[in-house]
Backbone bond lengths (Angstrom), bond angles and torsions (degrees), N, CA, C in turn:
res aa  C-N    CA-C-N  psi(-1)  N-CA   C-N-CA  omega(-1)  CA-C   N-CA-C  phi
1 M - - - 1.427 - - 1.525 108.22 -
2 A 1.298 115.36 124.15 1.463 121.16 -179.64 1.526 109.33 -90.63
3 S 1.313 115.53 137.13 1.469 118.50 178.45 1.522 109.17 -102.12
4 T 1.278 113.91 143.43 1.464 118.66 177.08 1.521 107.95 -107.97
5 G 1.319 115.91 143.93 1.471 120.20 -179.15 1.516 109.99 -155.64
6 F 1.253 114.22 175.45 1.464 120.56 179.89 1.511 109.28 -111.27
7 D 1.318 115.20 139.19 1.459 120.97 175.33 1.531 107.65 -92.00
8 T 1.312 117.02 108.16 1.466 120.89 -176.64 1.522 112.40 -102.91
9 S 1.305 116.85 13.26 1.462 118.84 -177.85 1.532 111.09 -65.78
10 E 1.333 118.01 -37.12 1.467 120.84 178.26 1.532 110.69 -66.43
11 L 1.312 116.47 -40.12 1.457 121.03 178.61 1.531 110.56 -65.07
12 A 1.307 117.16 -40.11 1.461 121.35 178.34 1.529 110.40 -65.71
13 R 1.332 117.06 -39.17 1.465 120.78 178.35 1.525 110.80 -64.88
14 L 1.336 116.56 -41.67 1.463 120.99 177.71 1.528 110.53 -62.81
15 A 1.319 117.34 -41.01 1.463 121.13 178.91 1.528 110.82 -63.44
16 R 1.336 117.25 -40.67 1.463 120.48 177.67 1.525 110.88 -64.06
17 Q 1.351 116.26 -42.24 1.466 119.95 179.05 1.530 111.19 -63.41
18 M 1.323 117.21 -40.93 1.462 120.49 179.78 1.526 110.47 -67.55
19 G 1.327 117.01 -37.77 1.464 120.33 176.45 1.514 111.22 -63.13
20 Q 1.328 116.30 -41.42 1.463 121.05 177.97 1.520 110.77 -66.60
21 A 1.325 117.68 -38.87 1.469 121.15 178.93 1.525 110.55 -64.26
22 G 1.329 117.49 -38.68 1.456 120.86 176.93 1.517 111.62 -63.70
23 E 1.315 116.24 -40.82 1.464 120.38 178.11 1.526 110.77 -65.96
24 D 1.328 117.63 -41.24 1.465 121.48 177.31 1.527 110.80 -61.93
25 L 1.323 116.55 -41.00 1.465 120.89 179.53 1.528 110.54 -64.31
26 R 1.324 117.27 -41.25 1.470 120.55 177.99 1.525 111.41 -61.40
27 R 1.330 116.52 -36.07 1.464 120.42 178.69 1.521 112.19 -70.24
28 Q 1.315 117.64 -27.33 1.470 121.46 -177.56 1.522 112.89 -86.91
29 V 1.326 118.63 -10.87 1.462 121.36 -175.21 1.526 111.66 -68.07
30 K 1.323 118.09 -45.89 1.467 120.01 -176.96 1.529 112.80 -62.53
31 P 1.346 119.84 -46.61 1.464 118.20 176.19 1.535 112.59 -61.98
32 F 1.324 117.01 -35.90 1.461 120.45 176.99 1.523 110.24 -62.70
33 L 1.328 117.19 -45.47 1.464 120.63 179.74 1.523 111.18 -64.68
34 R 1.322 117.92 -39.08 1.465 120.25 177.93 1.527 110.53 -61.29
35 K 1.323 116.05 -44.46 1.465 120.36 -179.38 1.528 110.73 -63.75
36 E 1.333 116.63 -43.15 1.465 120.40 179.47 1.530 110.85 -68.57
37 G 1.329 117.18 -36.53 1.458 120.55 176.62 1.517 111.92 -63.45
38 T 1.320 116.61 -37.56 1.459 120.57 177.49 1.522 110.59 -65.70
39 K 1.327 116.58 -40.43 1.471 119.87 177.00 1.525 110.76 -62.45
40 L 1.329 116.84 -42.56 1.458 120.81 178.92 1.523 110.84 -65.99
41 K 1.325 117.21 -37.16 1.465 121.07 178.54 1.522 110.57 -62.84
42 S 1.324 117.33 -43.55 1.465 119.49 -179.21 1.530 110.91 -68.15
43 L 1.328 116.82 -36.49 1.463 120.05 176.67 1.529 110.51 -66.80
44 T 1.320 117.60 -38.51 1.460 121.76 178.15 1.525 110.51 -66.00
45 A 1.329 117.42 -41.32 1.464 120.66 177.86 1.523 110.64 -64.20
46 R 1.318 116.86 -36.66 1.464 120.98 177.11 1.534 110.32 -64.23
47 E 1.339 116.40 -40.61 1.468 120.65 176.40 1.527 110.27 -65.93
48 A 1.327 117.28 -36.51 1.467 121.04 -178.60 1.523 111.12 -66.69
49 R 1.314 117.72 -28.68 1.464 120.53 177.40 1.525 111.48 -63.30
50 K 1.323 116.52 -26.87 1.460 120.90 -179.12 1.530 112.41 -73.16
51 V 1.329 117.42 -12.09 1.464 121.00 179.17 1.518 109.96 -62.67
52 G 1.329 117.22 -39.32 1.454 120.77 173.63 1.513 115.32 105.73
53 K 1.311 119.92 -8.95 1.457 121.33 178.51 1.532 109.18 -78.66
54 K 1.308 116.63 141.42 1.451 121.23 -174.01 1.529 113.68 -99.52
55 T 1.331 118.58 0.52 1.458 119.44 -174.20 1.525 112.41 -68.97
56 G 1.307 118.06 -37.58 1.453 120.69 178.34 1.510 114.39 86.98
57 K 1.321 118.67 -10.86 1.473 120.58 -179.69 1.525 110.64 -64.20
58 Y 1.303 116.23 -40.59 1.473 120.41 179.73 1.519 110.63 -66.12
59 R 1.307 117.40 -46.55 1.475 120.60 -178.81 1.521 111.35 -65.40
60 K 1.324 116.64 -38.51 1.468 119.68 -179.71 1.518 112.10 -70.17
61 S 1.329 116.93 -20.58 1.465 120.34 -176.71 1.523 112.56 -82.48
62 I 1.306 118.90 -5.99 1.468 121.68 -179.08 1.528 108.69 -79.04
63 K 1.324 115.66 121.27 1.466 122.05 -175.40 1.521 111.05 -129.93
64 R 1.329 114.56 163.38 1.462 121.96 174.12 1.516 107.50 -107.62
65 G 1.315 116.71 133.16 1.463 121.15 179.69 1.520 111.37 -85.21
66 K 1.309 114.51 -169.80 1.460 122.19 178.11 1.527 109.52 -92.71
67 P 1.317 117.58 152.20 1.467 119.45 174.24 1.530 110.24 -64.46
68 Y 1.313 116.07 141.11 1.452 121.33 179.54 1.521 109.29 -147.81
69 V 1.324 115.85 169.70 1.462 121.35 179.47 1.523 107.19 -103.87
70 Y 1.335 116.50 125.77 1.453 122.57 -179.05 1.520 108.52 -129.24
71 G 1.312 116.15 112.61 1.463 120.03 179.90 1.522 112.59 62.41
72 G 1.310 117.38 34.67 1.455 121.34 179.30 1.523 113.74 81.43
73 T 1.336 117.11 4.47 1.460 121.68 -178.49 1.519 109.12 -120.06
74 N 1.312 116.65 142.62 1.463 120.52 175.64 1.520 108.75 -73.79
75 A 1.331 116.07 140.64 1.459 120.87 -178.17 1.517 109.58 -148.04
76 I 1.326 114.84 164.51 1.464 121.59 173.04 1.523 106.04 -143.75
77 R 1.315 115.92 150.29 1.451 120.85 -173.18 1.516 110.48 -117.98
78 V 1.333 116.80 140.02 1.455 123.11 168.71 1.519 105.23 -114.85
79 Y 1.329 116.92 129.03 1.456 120.71 -171.94 1.524 110.38 -145.61
80 S 1.320 115.10 171.13 1.453 121.83 173.78 1.513 108.64 -122.83
81 Y 1.316 117.17 132.81 1.452 120.12 178.46 1.526 111.89 -95.32
82 A 1.321 118.60 2.51 1.466 121.65 179.37 1.528 110.01 -64.95
83 P 1.319 117.52 136.60 1.461 119.32 -178.47 1.529 113.62 -66.99
84 H 1.320 117.97 -18.86 1.466 120.63 -179.44 1.526 112.69 -104.50
85 A 1.323 118.02 9.59 1.474 121.20 -175.81 1.525 111.32 -62.80
86 H 1.328 117.08 -39.91 1.466 118.87 -178.75 1.529 111.14 -65.90
87 L 1.331 118.21 -28.25 1.458 121.05 178.13 1.520 111.11 -69.60
88 I 1.325 116.19 -40.43 1.463 120.64 177.88 1.525 109.87 -70.21
89 E 1.324 116.34 -40.32 1.462 121.02 -176.66 1.532 111.83 -69.46
90 E 1.310 117.77 -47.59 1.462 121.30 -170.85 1.524 114.37 -104.74
91 G 1.330 118.13 -12.37 1.455 121.25 -176.98 1.519 110.78 93.48
92 H 1.363 115.69 167.38 1.457 119.82 -178.79 1.526 110.71 -161.00
93 R 1.325 115.33 161.35 1.456 120.90 176.18 1.524 108.72 -79.69
94 M 1.329 116.39 143.82 1.464 120.97 173.00 1.524 106.67 -94.49
95 V 1.325 116.79 120.65 1.453 122.30 -175.73 1.523 108.69 -126.06
96 T 1.343 116.70 135.73 1.462 120.85 177.42 1.528 108.88 -76.09
97 H 1.331 115.57 174.29 1.463 120.10 -178.31 1.523 112.46 -65.24
98 D 1.330 117.30 -27.18 1.461 118.99 179.04 1.530 112.38 -89.34
99 G 1.335 118.48 4.49 1.458 122.00 172.84 1.511 116.00 97.93
100 R 1.340 118.08 1.56 1.462 119.97 178.45 1.530 110.08 -77.35
101 E 1.314 115.03 136.42 1.460 119.53 176.26 1.529 108.29 -85.17
102 V 1.338 115.59 125.19 1.461 119.72 -176.94 1.519 112.70 -115.03
103 G 1.308 118.11 1.55 1.457 119.63 178.72 1.517 111.57 164.98
104 F 1.312 113.94 -174.89 1.458 120.93 179.60 1.524 108.45 -138.04
105 V 1.316 116.39 132.49 1.458 121.83 176.15 1.522 107.02 -98.58
106 R 1.325 116.54 120.28 1.464 120.53 -179.11 1.524 110.37 -72.01
107 G 1.319 115.74 148.34 1.458 121.32 -179.64 1.522 111.91 -73.73
108 H 1.322 115.35 151.99 1.466 120.72 179.25 1.532 112.28 -92.65
109 H 1.327 118.70 -16.59 1.468 123.91 177.30 1.527 111.54 50.78
110 V 1.308 115.54 50.47 1.463 123.00 -176.99 1.523 111.38 -61.70
111 F 1.325 117.59 -49.81 1.457 121.31 -176.12 1.527 111.08 -68.80
112 E 1.308 116.26 -38.93 1.465 120.56 179.24 1.530 111.16 -64.48
113 T 1.328 116.49 -44.69 1.466 120.91 179.23 1.524 110.92 -64.43
114 A 1.328 116.33 -43.41 1.467 120.24 -179.99 1.525 110.47 -63.11
115 A 1.332 117.48 -42.14 1.468 120.94 179.89 1.526 110.42 -64.21
116 R 1.311 116.92 -41.56 1.466 120.80 179.64 1.536 111.00 -64.70
117 N 1.331 116.74 -41.49 1.463 120.93 179.85 1.527 112.16 -71.68
118 F 1.329 116.98 -28.32 1.462 121.25 -176.75 1.524 112.72 -83.10
119 S 1.310 118.04 -21.38 1.459 122.30 -173.92 1.532 113.98 -54.22
120 P 1.344 120.61 -48.67 1.475 118.83 179.01 1.535 112.93 -64.09
121 R 1.317 115.83 -36.82 1.466 119.78 179.30 1.526 110.13 -65.58
122 F 1.337 116.59 -41.22 1.462 120.63 178.58 1.521 110.70 -63.90
123 Q 1.322 117.46 -41.86 1.463 120.97 179.29 1.530 110.72 -60.64
124 A 1.331 116.65 -42.80 1.467 120.69 179.01 1.529 110.74 -65.35
125 D 1.336 117.08 -43.98 1.464 120.59 178.63 1.526 111.17 -63.63
126 L 1.333 116.68 -38.35 1.461 121.02 178.75 1.522 111.31 -65.10
127 E 1.336 116.62 -42.04 1.466 119.80 177.22 1.526 111.07 -62.45
128 D 1.338 116.82 -42.00 1.467 120.47 177.75 1.530 110.92 -63.05
129 F 1.323 116.88 -41.75 1.461 122.35 179.42 1.538 110.28 -61.22
130 L 1.334 116.21 -46.53 1.459 119.78 -179.19 1.522 112.08 -69.91
131 D 1.338 117.75 -36.66 1.464 120.64 175.81 1.516 111.01 -61.45
132 E 1.325 115.86 -43.27 1.462 119.79 179.00 1.523 111.31 -65.60
133 A 1.328 117.14 -37.80 1.467 120.79 178.93 1.530 110.76 -65.71
134 V 1.313 117.00 -40.78 1.465 121.00 179.97 1.529 109.69 -69.69
135 R 1.321 116.23 -37.67 1.474 120.24 179.96 1.517 111.00 -64.21
136 D 1.349 117.01 -32.78 1.458 120.82 -179.52 1.522 113.39 -73.82
137 L 1.335 117.26 -11.56 1.460 119.40 177.48 1.487 107.95 -64.42
């Protein structure tokens, strides 16, 4: 009596290769995010130059953080550690020394503008990254 069966060794090999490809992709995500974060940081600094202040403390305070996981998604942060960054970003009241309000300075929204301008570039870079990862399979 002859037995019939299926040879699943090729399927098992393909599964191992796909598992390895997933692990390789996970290893490449952090360097990709660092590179993209650096691009966003330089774009944000370029936007900060448009504010017009010549001191440079605000521009020098713009940094790129480390890649981290937020809500199950990989992320990276670009931020400013300057104590007055939120005033430039969001605006503030102008107050005299005796407490009278004499006006309002509108915010420049540097980080928001930079993020909006960077979004298409990030999407293109992400597509290239994923295309290259799939090609390496």
